[in-house]
Residue frames as qw, qx, qy, qz and C-alpha x, y, z in Angstrom:
[[0.502, -0.401, -0.455, -0.617, 15.21, -9.25, -5.25],
 [0.205, -0.096, -0.791, 0.568, 13.98, -9.18, -1.55],
 [0.301, -0.678, -0.622, -0.250, 10.65, -8.94, 0.06],
 [0.168, -0.639, 0.242, -0.711, 9.97, -6.20, 2.65],
 [0.520, -0.185, -0.784, 0.283, 10.16, -7.39, 6.29],
 [0.434, -0.812, -0.354, -0.164, 8.45, -6.42, 9.48],
 [0.662, -0.409, -0.035, 0.627, 11.91, -5.73, 10.97],
 [0.385, 0.236, 0.293, 0.843, 12.68, -3.30, 8.27],
 [0.160, -0.645, -0.379, -0.644, 9.45, -1.32, 8.55],
 [0.604, -0.712, -0.346, 0.095, 9.34, -1.42, 12.37],
 [0.620, -0.305, -0.058, 0.720, 12.77, 0.03, 12.60],
 [0.225, 0.302, 0.286, 0.881, 12.01, 2.73, 10.14],
 [0.358, -0.729, -0.427, -0.399, 8.84, 3.55, 11.96],
 [0.678, -0.567, -0.277, 0.377, 10.59, 3.62, 15.34],
 [0.474, -0.093, 0.062, 0.873, 13.38, 6.11, 14.11],
 [0.047, -0.498, -0.365, -0.785, 10.65, 8.38, 12.48],
 [0.524, -0.711, -0.440, -0.161, 8.72, 8.38, 15.60],
 [0.661, -0.432, -0.155, 0.594, 11.78, 9.23, 17.66],
 [0.344, 0.203, 0.221, 0.890, 12.70, 11.99, 15.28],
 [0.230, -0.576, -0.329, -0.712, 9.27, 13.61, 15.73],
 [0.027, 0.097, -0.686, 0.721, 9.03, 12.87, 19.40],
 [0.649, 0.026, 0.024, -0.760, 5.54, 11.51, 18.92],
 [0.645, -0.003, 0.748, -0.158, 3.93, 8.03, 19.15],
 [0.154, 0.036, 0.832, 0.531, 3.56, 6.09, 15.77],
 [0.087, 0.599, 0.796, -0.004, -0.24, 6.10, 16.18],
 [0.038, 0.820, 0.187, -0.540, -0.39, 10.01, 16.58],
 [0.130, -0.428, 0.549, 0.706, 1.75, 10.44, 13.48],
 [0.142, 0.217, 0.889, 0.376, -0.30, 8.17, 11.40],
 [0.096, 0.711, 0.683, -0.138, -3.62, 9.81, 12.36],
 [0.019, -0.849, -0.050, 0.525, -2.44, 13.38, 11.73],
 [0.124, -0.582, 0.527, 0.606, -0.12, 12.88, 8.81],
 [0.027, 0.152, -0.878, -0.453, -1.43, 9.95, 6.70],
 [0.031, -0.353, -0.935, -0.003, -4.85, 8.91, 7.75],
 [0.126, 0.617, 0.370, -0.684, -6.64, 12.24, 7.52],
 [0.480, 0.479, 0.636, 0.369, -8.51, 12.70, 4.38],
 [0.084, -0.424, 0.055, 0.900, -8.07, 16.07, 2.59],
 [0.526, 0.637, 0.547, -0.137, -10.97, 17.02, 0.45],
 [0.403, 0.902, -0.052, -0.147, -10.06, 18.08, -3.04],
 [0.119, -0.709, 0.675, 0.166, -6.52, 16.59, -2.72],
 [0.891, 0.313, -0.247, -0.219, -5.53, 13.81, -5.11],
 [0.575, -0.586, 0.571, -0.019, -3.38, 10.95, -3.79],
 [0.339, 0.493, -0.762, -0.248, -0.99, 8.62, -5.54],
 [0.391, 0.026, -0.919, 0.041, -1.72, 5.64, -3.36],
 [0.730, -0.415, 0.012, -0.543, -4.73, 4.42, -1.41],
 [0.246, 0.388, -0.847, 0.268, -3.10, 2.22, 1.28],
 [0.809, -0.342, -0.140, -0.457, -5.18, -0.53, 2.72],
 [0.196, 0.513, -0.779, 0.303, -3.22, -2.03, 5.60],
 [0.722, -0.310, -0.608, -0.113, -5.86, -4.14, 7.49],
 [0.651, -0.756, -0.054, -0.047, -4.93, -4.52, 11.14],
 [0.717, 0.369, -0.303, 0.508, -1.25, -3.72, 10.83],
 [0.596, -0.542, -0.299, 0.511, 0.80, -2.53, 13.81],
 [0.109, 0.985, 0.098, -0.088, 1.12, 1.19, 14.03],
 [0.332, -0.724, 0.432, 0.423, 4.89, 1.30, 14.12],
 [0.541, 0.051, 0.725, 0.424, 5.25, -1.04, 11.11],
 [0.349, 0.749, 0.519, 0.221, 2.60, 0.94, 9.21],
 [0.104, -0.944, 0.101, 0.295, 4.41, 4.23, 10.02],
 [0.459, -0.438, 0.611, 0.473, 7.65, 2.74, 8.61],
 [0.497, 0.369, 0.693, 0.369, 5.85, 1.72, 5.45],
 [0.169, 0.927, 0.331, -0.044, 4.20, 5.09, 5.03],
 [0.199, -0.853, 0.295, 0.381, 7.59, 6.92, 5.44],
 [0.529, -0.186, 0.691, 0.457, 9.15, 4.57, 2.97],
 [0.401, 0.604, 0.620, 0.301, 6.61, 5.41, 0.36],
 [0.014, -0.982, -0.118, 0.143, 6.74, 9.13, 1.17],
 [0.419, -0.619, 0.446, 0.492, 10.50, 9.10, 0.74],
 [0.446, 0.120, 0.706, 0.537, 9.95, 8.03, -2.79],
 [0.099, 0.107, -0.213, -0.966, 7.92, 11.09, -3.53],
 [0.276, -0.363, -0.811, -0.367, 4.57, 9.33, -3.37],
 [0.408, -0.257, 0.240, -0.843, 1.36, 10.87, -1.65],
 [0.309, -0.110, -0.943, 0.063, -0.44, 8.39, 0.51],
 [0.583, -0.344, 0.081, -0.731, -3.81, 8.09, 2.09],
 [0.087, 0.101, -0.961, 0.241, -3.99, 5.40, 4.64],
 [0.663, -0.309, -0.414, -0.542, -7.42, 3.62, 4.96],
 [0.174, 0.260, -0.807, 0.500, -6.81, 2.96, 8.58],
 [0.397, -0.437, -0.804, -0.071, -9.15, 0.98, 10.84],
 [0.309, -0.467, -0.503, 0.658, -9.05, 3.82, 13.42],
 [0.020, 0.328, 0.313, 0.891, -10.64, 6.46, 11.16],
 [0.082, 0.262, 0.640, -0.718, -13.03, 8.18, 13.77],
 [0.439, 0.268, -0.061, -0.855, -15.43, 9.14, 11.01],
 [0.706, 0.136, -0.553, -0.421, -16.23, 5.56, 9.88],
 [0.706, -0.297, 0.558, -0.319, -17.47, 2.52, 11.75],
 [0.342, 0.428, -0.778, -0.308, -15.62, -0.44, 10.14],
 [0.269, -0.070, 0.914, -0.297, -17.39, -2.98, 12.36],
 [0.546, 0.491, 0.602, -0.315, -20.47, -2.63, 10.31],
 [0.272, 0.101, 0.648, 0.704, -20.87, -2.96, 6.67],
 [0.237, 0.725, 0.493, -0.418, -23.15, -0.10, 5.61],
 [0.509, 0.681, 0.395, 0.348, -23.99, 1.78, 2.52],
 [0.108, -0.992, 0.066, -0.019, -22.85, 5.05, 4.19],
 [0.529, -0.648, 0.444, 0.321, -19.48, 3.73, 5.00],
 [0.718, 0.218, 0.555, 0.359, -19.13, 2.07, 1.68],
 [0.406, 0.846, 0.238, 0.252, -19.86, 5.30, -0.17],
 [0.266, -0.924, 0.247, 0.124, -17.28, 7.28, 1.91],
 [0.634, -0.356, 0.591, 0.350, -14.53, 4.67, 1.06],
 [0.646, 0.475, 0.509, 0.312, -15.60, 4.54, -2.51],
 [0.159, 0.981, 0.079, 0.078, -15.23, 8.30, -2.81],
 [0.429, -0.767, 0.433, 0.201, -11.85, 8.19, -1.20],
 [0.720, 0.018, 0.599, 0.351, -10.65, 5.42, -3.53],
 [0.487, 0.755, 0.344, 0.272, -11.77, 7.56, -6.59],
 [0.058, -0.990, 0.128, -0.002, -9.38, 10.26, -5.25],
 [0.558, -0.566, 0.561, 0.232, -6.33, 8.00, -5.63],
 [0.443, 0.590, -0.551, -0.389, -4.31, 6.78, -8.57],
 [0.610, 0.204, -0.765, -0.039, -3.72, 3.30, -7.25],
 [0.776, -0.518, 0.108, -0.343, -4.53, 0.86, -4.43],
 [0.410, 0.383, -0.792, 0.240, -1.90, -1.06, -2.50],
 [0.838, -0.438, -0.139, -0.295, -3.04, -3.78, -0.11],
 [0.029, -0.593, 0.752, -0.286, -0.50, -4.62, 2.71],
 [0.917, -0.117, -0.322, -0.204, -0.32, -8.34, 3.27],
 [0.089, -0.597, 0.706, -0.371, 1.28, -9.85, 6.27],
 [0.502, 0.026, -0.864, -0.042, 1.50, -13.44, 7.51],
 [0.243, -0.241, -0.780, 0.524, 0.22, -12.53, 10.98],
 [0.246, 0.204, 0.159, -0.934, -2.57, -10.00, 10.13],
 [0.347, 0.460, 0.814, -0.071, -6.10, -10.99, 9.45],
 [0.137, 0.279, 0.475, 0.823, -8.00, -9.48, 6.54],
 [0.283, 0.219, 0.336, -0.871, -10.54, -6.73, 7.10],
 [0.482, 0.420, 0.764, -0.084, -13.97, -7.56, 6.03],
 [0.356, 0.832, 0.094, -0.415, -13.66, -4.65, 3.56],
 [0.214, -0.595, 0.570, 0.525, -10.57, -5.56, 1.70],
 [0.383, 0.208, 0.813, 0.385, -11.90, -8.00, -0.95],
 [0.236, 0.830, 0.493, -0.110, -14.64, -5.40, -1.66],
 [0.089, -0.876, 0.181, 0.439, -11.98, -2.60, -1.95],
 [0.349, -0.321, 0.738, 0.480, -9.76, -4.70, -4.27],
 [0.400, 0.456, 0.773, 0.185, -12.69, -5.67, -6.48],
 [0.168, 0.916, 0.303, -0.201, -13.99, -2.08, -6.76],
 [0.100, -0.800, 0.370, 0.462, -10.57, -0.48, -7.54],
 [0.416, -0.087, 0.784, 0.452, -9.70, -3.14, -10.04],
 [0.343, 0.627, 0.673, 0.190, -12.93, -2.49, -11.87],
 [0.040, -0.928, -0.137, 0.345, -12.42, 1.37, -11.42],
 [0.342, 0.861, -0.329, -0.180, -8.98, 1.61, -13.02],
 [0.943, 0.233, -0.225, 0.079, -7.13, -1.64, -12.62],
 [0.364, 0.589, -0.512, 0.509, -4.13, -0.28, -10.72],
 [0.778, -0.547, 0.169, -0.258, -4.08, -2.67, -7.64],
 [0.526, 0.449, -0.681, 0.242, -0.96, -4.23, -6.18],
 [0.843, -0.509, -0.175, -0.014, -0.09, -6.22, -3.12],
 [0.159, 0.702, -0.573, 0.392, 2.82, -5.31, -0.80],
 [0.880, -0.313, -0.357, 0.006, 3.79, -8.37, 1.27],
 [0.142, -0.740, 0.509, -0.417, 5.49, -8.09, 4.56],
 [0.915, -0.032, -0.403, 0.005, 7.39, -11.12, 5.78],
 [0.667, -0.702, 0.203, 0.145, 9.67, -12.16, 8.61],
 [0.015, 0.812, -0.522, -0.262, 13.32, -11.65, 7.97],
 [0.450, -0.259, 0.836, 0.175, 13.99, -15.47, 7.30],
 [0.560, 0.499, 0.655, 0.092, 11.67, -15.23, 4.34],
 [0.040, 0.792, -0.082, -0.604, 13.15, -12.06, 2.80],
 [0.030, -0.427, 0.716, 0.551, 14.79, -13.76, -0.11],
 [0.395, 0.272, 0.877, 0.011, 11.68, -15.93, -1.01],
 [0.098, -0.164, -0.474, -0.859, 9.40, -15.25, -3.93],
 [0.376, 0.180, 0.566, -0.711, 5.82, -14.28, -2.91],
 [0.051, -0.160, -0.886, -0.432, 3.15, -16.55, -4.45],
 [0.418, -0.174, -0.049, -0.890, 0.29, -15.10, -2.62],
 [0.092, 0.203, 0.948, -0.226, -2.60, -16.92, -1.02],
 [0.274, 0.651, 0.684, -0.179, -6.26, -17.08, -2.24],
 [0.320, 0.895, 0.296, 0.094, -7.31, -13.67, -3.89],
 [0.311, -0.833, 0.280, 0.362, -4.00, -12.02, -2.91],
 [0.554, -0.273, 0.631, 0.470, -2.22, -14.03, -5.55],
 [0.499, 0.672, 0.522, 0.165, -4.24, -12.50, -8.41],
 [0.144, 0.988, 0.029, 0.041, -2.53, -9.27, -8.25],
 [0.584, 0.524, -0.330, 0.524, 1.09, -7.96, -8.94],
 [0.661, -0.692, -0.191, 0.218, 3.25, -7.42, -5.85],
 [0.173, 0.887, -0.321, 0.282, 6.01, -5.05, -4.61],
 [0.900, -0.251, -0.097, 0.343, 9.38, -6.11, -3.44],
 [0.236, -0.886, 0.274, 0.289, 12.75, -4.48, -2.76],
 [0.840, 0.357, 0.161, 0.376, 15.47, -4.46, -5.46],
 [0.515, 0.498, -0.048, 0.696, 18.85, -2.66, -5.75],
 [0.412, -0.893, -0.175, -0.038, 18.69, -1.06, -2.33],
 [0.564, 0.226, -0.308, 0.732, 21.43, 1.23, -1.22],
 [0.323, -0.504, -0.531, 0.600, 21.57, 3.44, 1.90],
 [0.056, -0.528, -0.049, 0.846, 21.55, 6.86, 0.28],
 [0.033, -0.024, -0.664, -0.747, 19.64, 6.24, -2.96],
 [0.538, 0.203, 0.286, -0.766, 16.02, 7.22, -3.36],
 [0.230, 0.054, 0.935, 0.263, 14.22, 4.19, -4.75],
 [0.520, 0.178, -0.151, -0.821, 11.25, 4.44, -7.26],
 [0.677, 0.112, 0.680, -0.259, 8.67, 1.64, -7.47],
 [0.250, 0.366, -0.645, -0.623, 8.70, -0.35, -10.63],
 [0.784, 0.159, 0.397, -0.450, 6.08, -2.42, -12.14],
 [0.240, -0.208, 0.855, 0.410, 6.80, -5.51, -14.31],
 [0.634, 0.344, -0.232, -0.652, 4.89, -5.73, -17.56],
 [0.913, 0.074, -0.397, -0.058, 6.37, -9.14, -17.72],
 [0.842, -0.474, -0.041, 0.256, 8.91, -10.83, -15.48],
 [0.666, -0.051, 0.173, 0.724, 11.80, -9.15, -17.40],
 [0.150, 0.487, 0.265, 0.819, 10.35, -5.89, -18.40],
 [0.302, -0.602, -0.539, 0.506, 9.55, -3.21, -15.85],
 [0.107, 0.663, 0.256, 0.695, 8.15, 0.30, -15.82],
 [0.071, 0.124, -0.458, 0.878, 8.12, 3.10, -13.27],
 [0.007, 0.455, 0.835, -0.309, 5.01, 2.91, -10.92],
 [0.173, 0.549, 0.169, -0.800, 3.97, 6.45, -11.89],
 [0.308, 0.250, -0.623, -0.674, 3.92, 5.48, -15.66],
 [0.099, -0.199, -0.974, -0.043, 2.02, 2.30, -14.74],
 [0.066, 0.586, 0.714, -0.378, -0.90, 3.99, -12.91],
 [0.271, 0.608, 0.002, -0.746, -1.10, 6.91, -15.52],
 [0.092, -0.201, 0.799, 0.560, -0.93, 4.55, -18.51],
 [0.046, -0.353, -0.905, -0.234, -4.48, 3.46, -18.46],
 [0.242, -0.330, -0.105, -0.906, -7.52, 5.51, -18.58],
 [0.378, -0.038, 0.659, -0.649, -10.15, 5.31, -15.78],
 [0.778, 0.225, 0.242, -0.535, -12.57, 2.49, -16.34],
 [0.867, 0.359, -0.338, -0.073, -10.27, 0.20, -18.18],
 [0.857, -0.454, 0.213, 0.116, -7.78, -2.33, -17.02],
 [0.088, 0.747, -0.624, -0.212, -3.89, -2.47, -17.73],
 [0.769, 0.291, -0.544, -0.167, -2.34, -5.65, -19.08],
 [0.898, -0.387, -0.204, 0.045, -1.36, -8.51, -16.85],
 [0.171, 0.707, -0.533, 0.433, 1.48, -7.72, -14.43],
 [0.862, -0.339, -0.369, 0.075, 3.05, -9.90, -11.67],
 [0.695, -0.184, -0.216, 0.660, 6.16, -7.93, -10.55],
 [0.011, -0.947, -0.044, -0.319, 6.50, -4.56, -8.90],
 [0.770, -0.197, -0.182, 0.578, 10.00, -3.61, -7.60],
 [0.078, -0.985, 0.089, 0.129, 11.56, -0.49, -6.22],
 [0.840, 0.280, -0.023, 0.464, 14.98, 0.25, -7.68]]
């Protein structure tokens, strides 16, 4: 068991950016943070104010596991995140409804967006498939994530059984010792109801 680190995602984002010969920010805006009407996503990714290169590495990690991602990024040109308005809230709400699950990216050095608690609360009530993906410094990679404040209320994602050439699939713990595939987890409960309590989500 190991938590994801800033170094891991930063390196992955850097290599992906070099492969495409484009800045991380440009790739994010055109590949992951552009909403496609009528398209259904596996994950609504809420990253707060995460560094673009780290965020790109995270997006690539999820995409490599066959997951479709929409990133609710702060630099969405269609939305004014500095103001809490009914118009912005309705746009975000409709985008969340087009996703199977919501993953909030937590980092020690990143402040929370004023929207995040509202997003977590709305999506949890909508279908219950909410998880936290903590990103820590390398010296805390082997520690257990206990969460802080509201973040500790949700199951979290970590790394497990990682090999260089094996595609990992996210797994959700129904209990500490029983896990299920992420896709089975977010498709197991009908919209409008909540799944049973979960604390552990692990890629394998």
